[in-house]
C-alpha positions in Angstrom: 0.0 0.0 0.0 1.3 3.4 -1.0 1.4 5.6 2.1 2.7 8.7 0.3 0.8 12.0 0.6 1.3 15.4 -0.9 3.1 16.3 2.3 6.0 14.2 1.2 6.8 16.7 -1.6 8.3 20.1 -1.9 8.4 22.7 -4.7 9.5 26.2 -5.3 7.4 29.4 -5.1 7.1 31.7 -8.0 9.9 33.8 -6.3 12.1 30.7 -6.2 11.9 30.0 -2.5 11.8 26.3 -1.5 8.3 25.3 -0.2 7.7 22.1 1.8 4.2 21.1 1.1 4.0 19.6 4.7 3.3 23.2 5.7 -0.2 22.6 4.4 -0.8 19.6 6.6 -4.4 19.5 7.9 -5.8 21.7 5.2 -8.0 20.9 2.2 -5.9 21.6 -1.0 -7.0 22.4 -4.5 -4.0 21.9 -6.8 -4.2 23.0 -10.4 -1.8 23.4 -13.3 -2.3 26.9 -14.8 -1.5 28.9 -17.9 -1.9 32.6 -18.8 -2.9 32.2 -22.4 -5.4 29.4 -22.3 -9.2 29.3 -23.0 -9.6 28.3 -19.4 -7.4 31.1 -18.0 -10.5 33.0 -16.8 -10.8 30.1 -14.2 -8.2 32.1 -12.2 -11.1 34.2 -11.2 -13.1 31.2 -9.9 -10.0 29.8 -8.2 -9.4 33.1 -6.4 -13.2 33.2 -5.4 -13.0 29.7 -3.9 -9.8 30.6 -2.1 -11.3 33.8 -0.6 -14.5 31.9 0.4 -12.8 29.0 2.1 -9.2 30.0 3.2 -10.5 31.0 6.7 -11.9 27.4 7.0 -8.6 25.7 6.0 -8.6 25.5 2.2 -5.6 26.4 0.1 -5.5 26.8 -3.7 -2.0 26.0 -5.1 -1.3 27.0 -8.7 1.4 25.4 -10.7 2.1 27.2 -14.0 2.9 24.8 -16.9 3.9 25.5 -20.5 3.4 22.0 -21.9 0.0 22.6 -23.5 0.1 24.7 -26.6 2.9 26.9 -25.2 0.3 28.8 -23.3 2.5 29.8 -20.3 5.5 31.3 -22.1 6.4 33.9 -19.5 9.0 33.9 -16.7 8.0 33.8 -13.0 7.8 37.6 -12.8 5.5 37.8 -15.9 3.3 35.1 -14.6 2.9 36.7 -11.2 2.2 40.1 -12.6 -0.4 38.7 -15.1 -2.3 36.8 -12.4 -2.3 39.6 -9.9 -3.2 42.3 -12.4 -5.8 40.5 -14.4 -7.4 38.2 -11.9 -6.4 39.6 -8.4 -4.8 36.2 -7.6 -3.6 36.0 -4.0 -3.4 32.2 -3.6 0.1 30.7 -3.8 1.6 30.3 -7.3 4.6 28.0 -7.7 7.5 27.9 -10.2 6.7 26.7 -13.7 6.9 22.9 -13.9 6.2 20.0 -16.3 3.3 17.8 -15.4 3.8 15.1 -18.0 6.8 13.3 -19.5 10.3 12.4 -18.3 10.7 15.7 -16.5 7.3 15.7 -14.8 7.4 17.2 -11.3 7.4 14.5 -8.6 4.3 16.0 -7.0 2.4 15.6 -10.3 3.7 12.1 -10.8 2.1 11.2 -7.5 -1.2 13.1 -8.2 -1.6 11.4 -11.6 -0.9 7.9 -10.2 -3.2 8.5 -7.2 -6.1 9.8 -9.4 -5.9 8.7 -13.0 -8.1 10.5 -15.5 -10.6 9.3 -18.0 -10.2 5.6 -19.0 -7.4 5.2 -16.5 -5.0 7.5 -18.3 -2.5 9.2 -15.9 -1.5 11.9 -18.3 -2.7 15.5 -17.7 -4.7 16.4 -20.8 -4.6 20.2 -20.6 -4.2 23.3 -18.4 -6.5 23.7 -15.4 -6.8 20.0 -14.5 -7.6 20.1 -10.8 -6.9 17.8 -7.8 -8.7 18.1 -4.6 -6.7 16.8 -1.6 -8.0 15.7 1.8 -6.8 17.1 5.1 -4.6 14.0 5.5 -2.8 14.7 2.3 -4.3 12.0 0.1 -6.0 12.7 -3.2 -9.8 12.8 -3.1 -10.6 13.4 -6.7 -9.4 14.7 -10.1 -11.4 17.1 -12.2 -11.3 17.9 -15.9 -10.1 21.3 -17.1 -13.6 22.3 -18.1 -14.9 21.8 -14.5 -15.3 25.3 -13.1 -13.8 25.9 -9.6 -17.2 26.8 -8.2 -18.4 23.3 -9.2 -16.0 21.9 -6.5 -17.7 23.7 -3.6 -19.9 20.7 -2.6 -16.8 18.4 -2.5 -14.8 21.0 -0.6 -17.5 21.2 2.0 -17.5 17.4 2.2 -13.8 17.3 2.9 -13.9 20.2 5.4 -16.5 18.1 7.4 -14.2 15.0 7.4 
């Protein structure tokens, strides 16, 4: 049995600082791969709304920019941060740009994909704004398709907060 959780991983913030995901222990997490030039980019607004609605109750939204889908996240860390803040008022944590698929896939995403495969059992992330909801114990609750709007996760978030 795999006893790994998201708390076993670390990443880097958009500013380059090391971030141990264990700091989010006991919180419900919504982890999403993001992009600034995608048809789903307006979901930043919904992600921020969910973050503002639930952060006081122990929910964190973690955004991981990725340039693997149509080159839709071409900017550097500064450009990504400025874009998200200026256009969508993003205050939730954004991390350094990563790969989510392939040989260089970030270890966190390798874990997420294995723990919650997508449609027909495929582990690959299909596009930007694929979402993973994480229980307070650090295990994956569910994977959501890019077209699933953040507000559609509210019922599941409430379920996890009640656990």
